[in-house]
C-alpha positions in Angstrom: 52.3 143.8 171.5 52.9 147.2 169.9 50.2 148.6 167.5 51.2 149.4 164.2 50.1 153.0 163.8 49.7 155.2 160.6 48.4 158.7 160.2 46.1 160.0 157.4 46.0 163.6 156.5 42.5 164.4 155.4 41.7 167.3 153.3 38.3 168.0 151.7 39.2 167.5 148.1 38.9 169.3 144.9 39.0 168.4 141.0 41.5 171.4 140.6 45.0 170.2 140.6 46.1 173.6 141.6 44.0 173.3 144.9 45.5 169.9 145.5 49.2 170.7 145.0 49.8 172.6 148.5 48.4 169.1 150.2 51.0 167.1 148.4 53.8 169.7 149.3 52.7 169.5 153.0 52.8 165.8 153.1 56.2 165.9 151.6 57.4 168.4 154.3 55.9 166.1 157.0 57.5 163.0 155.6 60.9 164.8 155.3 60.7 165.9 159.1 59.8 162.6 160.6 62.5 161.2 162.7 61.0 157.8 163.2 61.6 155.6 160.3 58.6 153.4 161.3 56.3 156.6 161.2 53.8 156.4 158.4 51.9 159.5 157.0 49.6 159.4 154.1 47.2 162.1 152.6 43.5 161.2 151.5 40.5 163.4 150.5 36.9 163.3 151.6 35.5 163.8 148.0 36.4 164.9 144.6 39.9 163.8 144.5 42.2 160.6 145.0 43.3 159.0 147.1 39.8 158.7 148.9 39.8 158.3 152.6 38.3 154.8 152.1 41.0 153.6 149.8 43.8 154.7 152.0 42.3 153.2 155.2 41.9 149.9 153.1 45.4 150.0 151.9 46.9 150.7 155.3 44.7 148.0 157.0 45.9 145.5 154.2 49.5 146.5 155.0 48.9 145.4 158.5 48.3 148.6 160.3 46.2 148.1 163.7 45.6 151.9 164.3 44.8 154.7 161.9 44.9 158.4 163.1 42.8 160.7 160.8 44.2 164.2 161.1 41.6 166.6 159.5 43.1 169.5 157.5 40.2 171.5 158.1 39.8 174.9 159.9 36.7 174.0 161.9 34.3 171.1 162.6 31.5 171.6 160.3 28.9 169.1 159.0 31.7 167.1 157.3 33.6 166.5 160.3 30.7 166.1 162.7 28.6 163.6 160.7 30.0 162.8 157.2 33.4 161.6 158.1 32.4 159.8 161.3 29.8 157.8 159.3 32.5 157.0 156.7 34.8 156.0 159.2 32.3 153.7 161.1 31.2 152.0 157.6 34.9 151.4 156.8 35.6 149.9 160.2 32.6 147.6 159.9 33.5 146.5 156.3 37.0 145.8 157.3 35.8 143.9 160.4 33.7 141.8 158.2 36.7 140.9 156.3 38.6 139.9 159.6 40.6 143.1 159.9 40.4 144.5 163.3 41.5 147.9 163.0 41.1 151.0 165.2 40.3 154.4 163.5 40.6 157.7 165.5 39.3 161.0 164.1 41.2 163.8 165.6 39.9 167.4 166.0 40.3 169.7 162.9 44.0 171.0 162.8 42.5 174.7 162.5 41.5 174.5 166.0 45.0 174.0 167.3 46.4 177.2 169.1 49.4 177.3 167.0 47.5 177.5 163.7 45.3 180.2 165.1 48.5 182.2 166.3 50.1 181.6 162.7 46.8 182.9 160.9 46.7 185.8 163.1 50.2 186.7 162.3 49.5 186.5 158.6 46.4 188.6 159.0 48.1 191.4 161.0 51.1 191.4 158.7 48.7 192.0 155.9 46.9 194.8 157.8 50.0 196.7 158.6 
Protein backbone atom coordinates (compact mmCIF):
# COMPACT_ATOMS: atom_id res chain seq x y z
CA UNK A 1 0.00 0.00 0.00
CA UNK A 2 1.37 3.39 -1.00
CA UNK A 3 1.15 6.19 1.52
CA UNK A 4 -0.64 9.31 0.42
CA UNK A 5 1.84 12.05 1.38
CA UNK A 6 1.52 15.84 1.57
CA UNK A 7 3.95 18.55 2.60
CA UNK A 8 3.21 21.63 4.66
CA UNK A 9 5.51 24.62 4.44
CA UNK A 10 5.44 26.10 7.93
CA UNK A 11 6.15 29.78 8.53
CA UNK A 12 5.98 31.63 11.82
CA UNK A 13 3.10 33.91 10.91
CA UNK A 14 2.27 37.59 11.18
CA UNK A 15 -0.80 39.78 11.14
CA UNK A 16 0.90 41.94 8.48
CA UNK A 17 -0.25 40.98 4.96
CA UNK A 18 3.00 42.39 3.52
CA UNK A 19 4.92 39.84 5.59
CA UNK A 20 2.66 37.00 4.38
CA UNK A 21 2.84 37.78 0.65
CA UNK A 22 6.31 36.27 -0.04
CA UNK A 23 5.18 32.97 1.45
CA UNK A 24 2.18 32.81 -0.87
CA UNK A 25 4.51 33.55 -3.79
CA UNK A 26 6.95 30.87 -2.66
CA UNK A 27 4.17 28.30 -2.42
CA UNK A 28 2.96 29.17 -5.91
CA UNK A 29 6.51 28.85 -7.34
CA UNK A 30 6.86 25.45 -5.70
CA UNK A 31 3.49 24.25 -6.96
CA UNK A 32 4.31 25.49 -10.48
CA UNK A 33 7.58 23.51 -10.40
CA UNK A 34 6.17 20.19 -9.22
CA UNK A 35 6.40 17.52 -11.88
CA UNK A 36 4.34 14.92 -9.99
CA UNK A 37 0.61 15.67 -10.36
CA UNK A 38 -0.01 13.75 -7.12
CA UNK A 39 2.39 15.93 -5.12
CA UNK A 40 0.65 18.16 -2.61
CA UNK A 41 2.18 21.26 -1.01
CA UNK A 42 0.35 23.56 1.36
CA UNK A 43 1.29 26.55 3.49
CA UNK A 44 0.53 26.98 7.17
CA UNK A 45 1.43 29.40 9.93
CA UNK A 46 2.38 28.61 13.49
CA UNK A 47 0.57 31.65 14.86
CA UNK A 48 -0.88 35.07 14.01
CA UNK A 49 -2.08 34.07 10.51
CA UNK A 50 -4.30 31.60 8.70
CA UNK A 51 -4.31 28.85 7.74
CA UNK A 52 -3.00 27.45 10.98
CA UNK A 53 -0.81 24.38 11.12
CA UNK A 54 -3.54 22.50 12.93
CA UNK A 55 -6.23 23.37 10.37
CA UNK A 56 -4.02 22.32 7.46
CA UNK A 57 -3.15 19.02 9.12
CA UNK A 58 -6.83 18.34 9.84
CA UNK A 59 -7.86 19.18 6.27
CA UNK A 60 -5.21 16.91 4.78
CA UNK A 61 -6.10 14.08 7.19
CA UNK A 62 -9.77 14.42 6.25
CA UNK A 63 -8.77 14.26 2.58
CA UNK A 64 -7.12 10.89 3.24
CA UNK A 65 -3.46 11.78 3.53
CA UNK A 66 -1.56 9.21 5.62
CA UNK A 67 1.69 11.09 5.99
CA UNK A 68 2.41 14.78 6.37
CA UNK A 69 5.88 16.28 6.13
CA UNK A 70 6.20 19.63 7.89
CA UNK A 71 8.96 21.73 6.34
CA UNK A 72 9.76 24.74 8.57
CA UNK A 73 10.59 27.92 6.67
CA UNK A 74 12.73 29.03 9.61
CA UNK A 75 16.38 30.01 9.61
CA UNK A 76 17.31 27.88 12.63
CA UNK A 77 15.75 25.67 15.29
CA UNK A 78 14.86 27.95 18.16
CA UNK A 79 12.35 27.33 20.92
CA UNK A 80 9.40 27.19 18.51
CA UNK A 81 10.88 24.33 16.52
CA UNK A 82 12.42 22.53 19.49
CA UNK A 83 9.38 22.67 21.79
CA UNK A 84 6.26 24.47 20.56
CA UNK A 85 5.82 22.90 17.12
CA UNK A 86 6.59 19.31 18.24
CA UNK A 87 4.02 19.72 21.04
CA UNK A 88 1.46 21.04 18.54
CA UNK A 89 2.12 18.11 16.21
CA UNK A 90 1.91 15.54 19.02
CA UNK A 91 -1.38 17.02 20.22
CA UNK A 92 -2.80 17.08 16.71
CA UNK A 93 -1.71 13.53 16.00
CA UNK A 94 -3.33 12.30 19.25
CA UNK A 95 -6.56 14.18 18.51
CA UNK A 96 -6.78 12.70 15.02
CA UNK A 97 -6.02 9.24 16.37
CA UNK A 98 -8.90 9.60 18.83
CA UNK A 99 -11.09 10.41 15.83
CA UNK A 100 -9.92 7.27 14.03
CA UNK A 101 -7.47 8.92 11.65
CA UNK A 102 -4.08 7.21 11.66
CA UNK A 103 -1.63 9.74 10.31
CA UNK A 104 2.12 10.11 10.51
CA UNK A 105 3.45 13.65 10.89
CA UNK A 106 7.17 14.28 10.40
CA UNK A 107 8.81 17.57 11.38
CA UNK A 108 11.87 18.25 9.25
CA UNK A 109 14.82 20.44 10.24
CA UNK A 110 14.47 24.16 9.43
CA UNK A 111 15.14 25.06 5.83
CA UNK A 112 17.77 27.60 6.91
CA UNK A 113 20.11 24.78 7.91
CA UNK A 114 20.27 23.44 4.36
CA UNK A 115 23.71 24.07 2.76
CA UNK A 116 22.27 25.66 -0.39
CA UNK A 117 20.33 28.18 1.72
CA UNK A 118 23.51 29.15 3.57
CA UNK A 119 25.32 29.53 0.23
CA UNK A 120 22.52 31.70 -1.19
CA UNK A 121 22.53 33.95 1.88
CA UNK A 122 26.32 34.24 1.74
CA UNK A 123 26.13 35.25 -1.92
CA UNK A 124 23.56 37.98 -1.19
CA UNK A 125 25.58 39.33 1.74
CA UNK A 126 28.82 39.31 -0.26
CA UNK A 127 27.11 41.09 -3.15
CA UNK A 128 25.95 43.79 -0.72
CA UNK A 129 29.44 44.16 0.76
CA UNK A 130 31.14 44.68 -2.59
